[in-house]
N, C-alpha and C positions, 0 to 999 in steps of 0.2 A: 535470342534468348539462350542462355547457357543451360546445359543439362542439369546443373544443380538447381537452377530456378524452376525448371520443369518438375524435378523431383520434389522440391519444397512445396510447390503448388498442389501436387497430388497428395503428398504425405500430410500436409496441413489439413486438407479437406477430409482425409480418412482418419483423423484423430478422434475417433468415436468415444474413447474412454474419457477424455477431458470434456467432451460435449455432454456426455451422459452425467458425469460427476457435476459439472457446472449447472446443468438443468435441475438435477436433484437438489443441489445446494440452493439454487434459486427458489425452488418450491418450498424448501424448509424455511428460508429467510422470508418467504412471502413477497419476494422482490427479485425479478429476473435480472435486475441490475442495469447499469449504464456501461457501455463498452468504451474502454480506453484503447487507443491505437497509437503504437510507437513505430517509428522507422527502425528497421534492423540496423545494428551497428555496422555490419558489412555492406550496408547500402547507404551509409552516411549518417546514421542515427547517432545520437549523443550518449544514450544509455542502453544497457541490456535490459531485457524484461525483468530478469532476476534483481537487478539493481533498483529498478522502479518499485518492484514489489517490496523489497526490503525497506526502502524509504517510507512507503505507505504503512508498512507494518509498525514502524517506529512511531507512527502517528495514530495508531489504532484503527486503520482502515482495512477491512476484509477484502481480499481479492479472490476471484474464482473464475472458472470457465475460460481457460487459457487456450490460445490458438496461434497459428502463424501461417504465413504464405511466403512467397519468394521476396516480398518487399517489406512486409509489416509483421508486427507481433500484436496480439490482441489479448486483453483480459477484461474482466468486468469487476466493478465495485458496486456495492449496494447503492441504489438511487439516492437514499437519504444521506449517503456519505460522498456522493459524486462531486458536489461543489467543493468540499474540503479536500478531497483527493486531487482534483484539478489544481486548486490553489497551491497545495504542497508541491506537486510535481512541477508546476511552472516556476516556483521559487527555486527548486533544485536544478533547474535548467534542462529538464526533460523535454524533448522535442515531441509534442503531442500532435497527432494528425487528425484526431476525431473532432467533430464539430464542438465548439465551446459549449460547455454545460451552463456556465455563467460568464458572459462576455466581460464582466467587471474584473475577473481574476487576472487577466492579462495586464490590465492597468495597475492592479494592486502589486503584481510582481515587478512591474517596471518602476514603481516608486521606491523600491529597496535596492541597496547595492548588491552586486553579484556575490553569491555565496551566503547571503542572509537567509536564515530559515526561521519559521515561526517556532515558538516554544511548544513542544509536545505536551499534551494534557497530562501525560504520565509523569512529567517532570515536576509536577506540583505548581503551586502558585509562585509568582515572582518574588514574594516575600520569603518563601522557603529557600529559593535559590540564592538570594542575597545574604541571608543569615545562616544558611547551612543547616538549619534544623527544621523539624516538622513536629510540632507539638502533639499532633494526633499519633504519630508513630512512636514518640517517646512515651505516651501514656498507655500503649498496648502492652499486654502481658508478654513475657518472653516467648511462650509457646506459639502465640499468634504471629510473632515476627518470624520465627523459624518455619512455621507452616509445614510441619512434617509429623507423621505419626511417630517416628522414632524420637523426635524432640519432645512430643507430648508425653510419650511413655517415659522418657528420661526425666521429665519434670515431675512425674509421680513418685519417682524413687528417691 
């Protein structure tokens, strides 16, 4: 075992701030979450933890309670989002080491060509994407679209 691995094992277990922050967020959420485990890139993993978190953020999945050791990286997602998070990460090609939350997700990912990703809910409906318009957005007043106090004050003048 290399000295770096020994250091990572010690430093990862002493990461009390992330543990405390994760525990508090878990209490606030009312859900201590489901742990996702990734292989570190320097140990043959396909994605960095920051990349996996960014992928999930684009799909509305909250992540918290981060950790690491010499071989793996850990984070948690809310249990109610775990199935969706696993589905998205498998489609993105992330090498997950945790036990499957839903065994069907692996077969769903295998049915699609490499690189295919599901449509994020934030992208709107399929109809919106095809026509390039969103009737709800078009009907909102200008100050709601801008969503800023400066824009609201400007609209009053």
